[in-house]
C-alpha angles and dihedrals in degrees: 000000000000089000090055090050090051091051093048092049092049090055094052117109123233091258090052090052089052091050090051092048095047099078091049091051092046092052091047094049092047090051091050092048092050091050090047091055090050091048091048090056091051093064097143095051095040100043105029098029104036109019097040094035097096092055092060121095087217092059107125093238094049091052091047092049092051090052094047093046089051091054090051093047092244122132113235119170117177092198091168099116089085091055111118121209121208135198119218101178129076093231094027098114093044091049089048090053092050094045097049090046091055093045091049090049092051093049094048093043095043095103091051092050089049091049092053091051089048091053088053095050099038098082090058094057127092123232091260092051091047091054090051092050099046113143089009093147092048096050096044091047092047091052091046094053094041091054092043092053092044091053093044099045100034115020100032096057091046093049095044093046093052100041095044091056099038113112131176093193140003086239090069121075122197111236102174119201114225091232090057090051091049092050091051094052094045096043096052093042096049091043090056091046088057094045090053090063088074095104091051091047090051090049093057094041089053092050089052091050095243096114133034134184090249090054092051092047092047091056096038093113091048089050090050091054092047092049091047090054090047091050091050091051098049097040135056113278100263130107095235095057093042094052091045090059098034096059097060092043093051089046087055089054092050090049088052089057090055090048089052092050093050092046092050092051091051092047092052090051096242095129092041092054091048092051093049091050090056 
Protein backbone atom coordinates (compact mmCIF):
# COMPACT_ATOMS: atom_id res chain seq x y z
CA UNK A 1 0.00 0.00 0.00
CA UNK A 2 2.77 2.42 0.96
CA UNK A 3 4.65 1.47 -2.22
CA UNK A 4 1.60 2.34 -4.27
CA UNK A 5 1.33 5.70 -2.51
CA UNK A 6 4.96 6.37 -3.24
CA UNK A 7 4.45 5.58 -6.92
CA UNK A 8 1.37 7.79 -7.15
CA UNK A 9 3.18 10.67 -5.50
CA UNK A 10 6.17 10.34 -7.81
CA UNK A 11 3.87 10.68 -10.82
CA UNK A 12 2.28 13.88 -9.55
CA UNK A 13 3.16 17.09 -11.35
CA UNK A 14 4.48 20.15 -9.56
CA UNK A 15 1.07 21.82 -9.72
CA UNK A 16 -0.55 18.72 -8.21
CA UNK A 17 1.95 18.79 -5.36
CA UNK A 18 1.06 22.44 -4.71
CA UNK A 19 -2.65 21.56 -4.72
CA UNK A 20 -2.01 18.78 -2.21
CA UNK A 21 0.06 21.08 -0.01
CA UNK A 22 -2.41 23.99 -0.09
CA UNK A 23 -4.99 22.67 2.44
CA UNK A 24 -2.22 21.85 4.93
CA UNK A 25 -0.79 25.35 4.60
CA UNK A 26 -4.22 26.96 4.89
CA UNK A 27 -4.98 25.06 8.09
CA UNK A 28 -1.57 25.94 9.49
CA UNK A 29 -1.91 29.64 8.67
CA UNK A 30 -5.43 29.80 10.14
CA UNK A 31 -4.20 28.16 13.34
CA UNK A 32 -1.33 30.66 13.63
CA UNK A 33 -3.68 33.61 13.03
CA UNK A 34 -6.09 32.34 15.69
CA UNK A 35 -3.23 31.95 18.17
CA UNK A 36 -1.93 35.42 17.24
CA UNK A 37 -5.30 36.98 18.05
CA UNK A 38 -5.36 35.19 21.40
CA UNK A 39 -1.79 36.32 22.12
CA UNK A 40 -2.64 39.90 21.12
CA UNK A 41 -5.45 39.95 23.71
CA UNK A 42 -3.07 38.69 26.42
CA UNK A 43 -0.91 41.81 26.26
CA UNK A 44 -0.15 42.05 29.97
CA UNK A 45 1.00 38.46 30.32
CA UNK A 46 2.85 38.37 27.02
CA UNK A 47 4.63 41.75 27.15
CA UNK A 48 5.16 42.47 30.84
CA UNK A 49 5.40 38.87 32.03
CA UNK A 50 7.23 37.07 29.21
CA UNK A 51 9.05 39.61 27.06
CA UNK A 52 10.24 41.88 29.88
CA UNK A 53 10.79 39.01 32.33
CA UNK A 54 14.56 38.57 31.72
CA UNK A 55 15.23 42.24 32.50
CA UNK A 56 13.83 41.90 36.02
CA UNK A 57 16.13 41.25 38.97
CA UNK A 58 13.36 39.03 40.36
CA UNK A 59 13.45 36.76 37.30
CA UNK A 60 14.03 33.19 38.56
CA UNK A 61 17.19 32.74 36.53
CA UNK A 62 18.69 36.04 37.71
CA UNK A 63 18.11 35.06 41.33
CA UNK A 64 19.57 31.60 40.70
CA UNK A 65 22.65 33.05 39.00
CA UNK A 66 23.29 35.41 41.92
CA UNK A 67 23.08 32.46 44.33
CA UNK A 68 25.34 30.22 42.23
CA UNK A 69 27.87 33.00 41.71
CA UNK A 70 27.95 33.60 45.46
CA UNK A 71 28.74 29.92 46.08
CA UNK A 72 31.59 30.10 43.57
CA UNK A 73 32.91 33.35 45.03
CA UNK A 74 32.16 35.25 41.84
CA UNK A 75 30.37 38.57 41.85
CA UNK A 76 27.30 38.59 39.64
CA UNK A 77 24.93 41.53 39.85
CA UNK A 78 21.98 41.50 37.42
CA UNK A 79 21.36 45.21 37.89
CA UNK A 80 19.01 45.29 34.90
CA UNK A 81 15.82 46.22 36.70
CA UNK A 82 16.84 49.86 36.42
CA UNK A 83 17.24 49.56 32.65
CA UNK A 84 14.84 51.87 30.84
CA UNK A 85 13.52 51.03 27.39
CA UNK A 86 12.49 53.74 24.97
CA UNK A 87 10.38 53.88 21.84
CA UNK A 88 11.49 56.12 18.97
CA UNK A 89 8.81 55.40 16.38
CA UNK A 90 5.21 56.62 16.25
CA UNK A 91 3.81 53.12 15.74
CA UNK A 92 6.70 51.43 17.51
CA UNK A 93 4.75 50.08 20.47
CA UNK A 94 1.86 48.88 18.32
CA UNK A 95 4.29 47.14 15.93
CA UNK A 96 6.01 45.59 18.94
CA UNK A 97 2.66 44.26 20.13
CA UNK A 98 1.91 42.75 16.71
CA UNK A 99 5.36 41.26 16.30
CA UNK A 100 5.51 39.58 19.69
CA UNK A 101 1.97 38.24 19.17
CA UNK A 102 2.95 36.64 15.87
CA UNK A 103 6.17 35.20 17.30
CA UNK A 104 4.30 33.77 20.28
CA UNK A 105 1.68 32.27 17.94
CA UNK A 106 4.38 30.67 15.79
CA UNK A 107 6.18 29.17 18.81
CA UNK A 108 2.99 27.78 20.33
CA UNK A 109 1.69 26.53 16.99
CA UNK A 110 5.02 25.11 15.80
CA UNK A 111 4.12 21.45 16.55
CA UNK A 112 0.85 21.81 14.64
CA UNK A 113 2.60 23.34 11.62
CA UNK A 114 5.11 20.51 11.69
CA UNK A 115 2.33 17.96 11.94
CA UNK A 116 0.56 19.41 8.89
CA UNK A 117 3.78 19.24 6.87
CA UNK A 118 4.29 15.68 8.07
CA UNK A 119 0.78 14.73 6.92
CA UNK A 120 1.64 16.11 3.49
CA UNK A 121 4.93 14.19 3.19
CA UNK A 122 3.86 10.92 4.82
CA UNK A 123 2.09 9.34 1.78
CA UNK A 124 5.32 9.62 -0.23
CA UNK A 125 7.37 7.59 2.28
CA UNK A 126 7.97 3.86 2.24
CA UNK A 127 7.34 1.63 5.25
CA UNK A 128 11.06 1.62 6.07
CA UNK A 129 11.23 5.42 5.91
CA UNK A 130 8.13 5.71 8.07
CA UNK A 131 9.70 3.49 10.72
CA UNK A 132 12.80 5.69 10.68
CA UNK A 133 10.72 8.85 11.08
CA UNK A 134 8.44 7.71 13.88
CA UNK A 135 7.68 10.47 16.37
CA UNK A 136 9.37 12.97 14.07
CA UNK A 137 7.01 15.77 15.10
CA UNK A 138 7.47 14.99 18.79
CA UNK A 139 11.28 14.97 18.71
CA UNK A 140 11.60 18.12 16.60
CA UNK A 141 9.09 19.95 18.78
CA UNK A 142 10.77 18.75 21.99
CA UNK A 143 14.16 19.98 20.77
CA UNK A 144 12.63 23.27 19.64
CA UNK A 145 10.98 24.01 22.97
CA UNK A 146 13.97 22.82 25.01
CA UNK A 147 16.27 25.16 23.08
CA UNK A 148 13.76 27.99 23.24
CA UNK A 149 13.47 27.71 27.03
CA UNK A 150 17.25 27.37 27.42
CA UNK A 151 17.83 30.53 25.40
CA UNK A 152 15.08 32.45 27.19
CA UNK A 153 15.91 31.43 30.77
CA UNK A 154 19.70 31.18 30.57
CA UNK A 155 21.27 33.07 27.69
CA UNK A 156 18.82 35.98 27.40
CA UNK A 157 19.24 37.18 31.02
CA UNK A 158 23.03 36.87 30.78
CA UNK A 159 23.19 38.75 27.49
CA UNK A 160 20.77 41.50 28.54
CA UNK A 161 22.47 41.94 31.90
CA UNK A 162 25.90 42.36 30.35
CA UNK A 163 25.01 44.51 27.35
CA UNK A 164 22.71 46.83 29.31
CA UNK A 165 25.50 47.65 31.80
CA UNK A 166 28.44 47.75 29.40
CA UNK A 167 29.89 51.20 28.95
CA UNK A 168 32.89 52.43 26.99
CA UNK A 169 32.81 55.83 28.66
CA UNK A 170 30.89 57.73 31.32
CA UNK A 171 30.06 60.24 28.60
CA UNK A 172 27.85 57.67 26.89
CA UNK A 173 24.42 56.80 28.28
CA UNK A 174 22.60 53.65 27.25
CA UNK A 175 19.18 54.48 25.84
CA UNK A 176 17.97 51.12 24.61
CA UNK A 177 15.24 51.01 22.01
CA UNK A 178 12.52 48.48 22.77
CA UNK A 179 12.86 46.94 19.29
CA UNK A 180 16.57 46.30 19.96
CA UNK A 181 15.68 44.59 23.22
CA UNK A 182 13.04 42.48 21.49
CA UNK A 183 15.51 41.43 18.78
CA UNK A 184 18.05 40.37 21.40
CA UNK A 185 15.59 38.17 23.30
CA UNK A 186 14.18 36.61 20.14
CA UNK A 187 17.54 36.06 18.42
CA UNK A 188 19.19 34.22 21.30
CA UNK A 189 16.07 32.15 22.01
CA UNK A 190 15.48 31.10 18.39
CA UNK A 191 19.20 30.44 17.89
CA UNK A 192 19.18 28.01 20.82
CA UNK A 193 16.02 26.37 19.48
CA UNK A 194 17.93 25.68 16.25
CA UNK A 195 21.08 24.44 18.04
CA UNK A 196 19.01 21.98 20.05
CA UNK A 197 18.08 20.19 16.83
CA UNK A 198 21.62 18.75 16.76
CA UNK A 199 20.62 15.24 17.97
CA UNK A 200 17.94 15.00 15.31
CA UNK A 201 20.39 16.21 12.65
CA UNK A 202 22.92 13.60 13.76
CA UNK A 203 20.20 10.94 13.61
CA UNK A 204 19.40 11.65 9.95
CA UNK A 205 23.06 12.06 8.99
CA UNK A 206 23.80 8.68 10.56
CA UNK A 207 20.95 7.04 8.65
CA UNK A 208 22.38 8.50 5.43
CA UNK A 209 25.83 7.17 6.29
CA UNK A 210 27.44 10.60 6.51
CA UNK A 211 28.18 10.47 10.26
CA UNK A 212 29.16 7.65 12.62
CA UNK A 213 29.70 7.40 16.40
CA UNK A 214 33.42 6.86 15.83
CA UNK A 215 33.57 10.04 13.77
CA UNK A 216 31.83 12.03 16.53
CA UNK A 217 34.14 10.59 19.20
CA UNK A 218 37.23 11.25 17.11
CA UNK A 219 36.33 14.94 16.82
CA UNK A 220 35.02 15.32 20.38
CA UNK A 221 37.85 17.68 21.35
CA UNK A 222 37.32 19.76 18.24
CA UNK A 223 33.62 19.92 19.04
CA UNK A 224 34.41 21.02 22.60
CA UNK A 225 36.54 23.88 21.31
CA UNK A 226 33.86 24.89 18.80
CA UNK A 227 31.16 24.80 21.48
CA UNK A 228 33.36 26.82 23.83
CA UNK A 229 33.79 29.48 21.14
CA UNK A 230 30.04 29.45 20.49
CA UNK A 231 29.37 29.82 24.23
CA UNK A 232 31.80 32.73 24.45
CA UNK A 233 30.12 34.47 21.51
CA UNK A 234 26.51 34.19 22.70
CA UNK A 235 27.19 34.93 26.38
CA UNK A 236 28.85 37.78 28.29
CA UNK A 237 32.67 37.51 28.37
CA UNK A 238 33.12 35.88 31.78
CA UNK A 239 34.10 32.32 32.64
CA UNK A 240 31.05 31.67 34.82
CA UNK A 241 28.55 32.47 32.07
CA UNK A 242 30.52 30.59 29.42
CA UNK A 243 30.73 27.39 31.50
CA UNK A 244 27.05 27.66 32.38
CA UNK A 245 26.17 27.54 28.68
CA UNK A 246 28.97 25.20 27.55
CA UNK A 247 27.99 22.29 29.81
CA UNK A 248 24.47 21.77 28.39
CA UNK A 249 25.73 22.19 24.83
CA UNK A 250 28.47 19.61 25.32
CA UNK A 251 25.94 17.31 26.97
CA UNK A 252 23.85 17.71 23.82
CA UNK A 253 26.85 16.61 21.75
CA UNK A 254 27.41 13.54 23.94
CA UNK A 255 23.72 12.69 23.64
CA UNK A 256 24.08 12.97 19.85
CA UNK A 257 26.82 10.29 19.99
CA UNK A 258 24.42 7.93 21.76
CA UNK A 259 21.73 8.72 19.19
CA UNK A 260 24.19 7.88 16.41
CA UNK A 261 25.13 4.58 18.07
CA UNK A 262 21.51 3.54 18.49
CA UNK A 263 20.67 4.52 14.91
CA UNK A 264 23.63 2.56 13.55
CA UNK A 265 22.62 -0.54 15.49
CA UNK A 266 19.07 -0.34 14.17
CA UNK A 267 20.29 0.19 10.62
CA UNK A 268 22.55 -2.86 10.83
CA UNK A 269 19.63 -4.96 12.06
CA UNK A 270 21.13 -5.81 15.44
CA UNK A 271 18.09 -4.70 17.41
CA UNK A 272 15.72 -6.24 14.91
CA UNK A 273 17.48 -9.63 15.17
CA UNK A 274 17.37 -9.46 18.96
CA UNK A 275 13.69 -8.70 18.93
CA UNK A 276 12.93 -11.58 16.55
CA UNK A 277 14.92 -13.97 18.72
CA UNK A 278 12.77 -13.04 21.66
